[in-house]
C-alpha positions, 0 to 999 in steps of 0.5 A, a space after each residue: 797919947 795918954 788916957 787923959 787926953 783921949 778922954 777929953 777928945 771923946 768928951 769934946 766930940 760928944 758935946 759937938 755931936 749932941 749940941 749941948 752940955 746937958 745932953 752930953 753930960 748924960 751920955 758920959 755920966 758927968 754933970 753939965 758944969 764938969 763937962 763945960 769946965 773940961 771943954 774950957 780947960 781944952 780951950 785954954 790949953 790950945 789957946 783958941 775958942 772951940 765953941 760959941 756958947 749961947 743961951 739956946 745952943 752951942 756952935 762949933 768955931 772953925 777951930 772947933 770943926 777942925 779939932 772935932 774932925 781930927 779927934 774923931 779920926 784919932 778916936 776911931 784909930 785907937 778903937 780900931 787898933 784895940 779891935 784888931 789887936 783883940 779880935 783874933 783872941 777875944 770871943 765877941 762879947 757885950 751888949 749890942 744896940 741895933 736899929 732896924 726897919 719893921 719889914 727886915 725885923 719881922 721877915 729876917 731878923 726875927 726868925 734868925 736872931 735865935 741862931 745868932 744869940 746861940 752862936 754868941 751867948 756872950 752878946 746881948 741884943 737890944 733891938 730898936 724897930 722903927 722905919 724912921 732914920 736914927 742918929 746912931 751917935 745920939 741914940 748910941 746905936 751900934 748898927 742900923 740896917 737901912 734899905 735904899 740909896 744912902 745919902 752923904 754920911 760919915 757912917 761906915 756902910 757895908 752892903 749886906 744884901 740887895 733886894 727887888 720888888 715883886 708884884 704878887 697876889 694871893 690865889 684866893 684873890 686871883 680866883 675871885 677877880 682873875 689874873 692880870 695878863 698885861 700891865 693895863 689889866 691892873 687898872 681894874 684890880 684892887 692894888 695895895 700901896 704905900 701912902 704917896 703918889 710915888 709908890 703907886 707908879 708901878 714900872 713896866 717895860 714897853 716898846 717905848 722904854 720903861 713907863 710907869 702905870 698909876 695904880 689904885 685901890 681901896 687900901 694903903 698903909 705906911 707899914 709894908 708888913 701890913 700890906 703883906 698881910 692883907 695881900 695874903 688874906 686876899 685883899 688885892 695885888 701888892 708890890 713888895 720886896 722879895 725878901 718880905 714875900 719869900 716865905 709866902 711864895 715858897 708856901 704858895 700863899 702868894 704868887 708873882 705876877 707880870 714878871 715878864 714886863 715888870 721892872 723889879 728896881 733892885 735896891 741895896 740894904 746896908 748895915 751902918 756903924 759909927 767910924 772905928 766901931 765897925 771893927 769891934 768883935 761884937 759888931 763885926 760878928 753881927 754885921 757878918 751874920 746879917 750878910 749871911 742871913 740876907 744871902 739865904 733870904 734871896 
């Protein structure tokens, strides 16, 4: 395959992913008209219509769906081959765009990132911190770190860690209000939760199996880091991921509660990358680094 053919495939895939010539043209540094002519040239060469064009959006035809799938495979194979050939001799370098949730950013990446940058001085990192789900292709993200079960996706997922949940409170709060001895005691305590009924249903082992206790309190927040802060400040009892509270537990700012009966509900943490690009030296180095950091945080 010559460079022109792979460039055409890349351009067509970008149009399909972005859903418009204007957005794809911005990504590729072309004009929308030039990109439209390029796609028309591909269609003329293949003798089939790949896109249905309307005034509002572009839609792939059946032939377009097949062509974009095969193009992704080919482009991923090319990038993987180049990465494998150069990985042994090439020092990781380049710009790395990372998407990460607030809790992981603050509790793990913030303290650890200087170590990564010291080990790889030829890599620059652009960190996007948000709890929303991002489109790696549309937003040109190299690595996204996400917690919990993954839905169906064409992305490459590598499990870099596993977390559990811990019920905890500060010694200051417990001195004032006492320590719960059994799960039912939580009903008379101020429990700090994320919004939504599911987050206020804390699971416990009982003789009948796992039962969920509906807790309540005077404070909820959609930011788990804020719940951690107010728990440390003595406002109430929280149920948080173990990697978030590891330091507070070590320093005695928080203590675990009801460990014998609480169900910790482990959940995976993954690094997500676009197919083919996960073998790029800078991306592989960063994901390897993440796996080590999560191992240390356990």
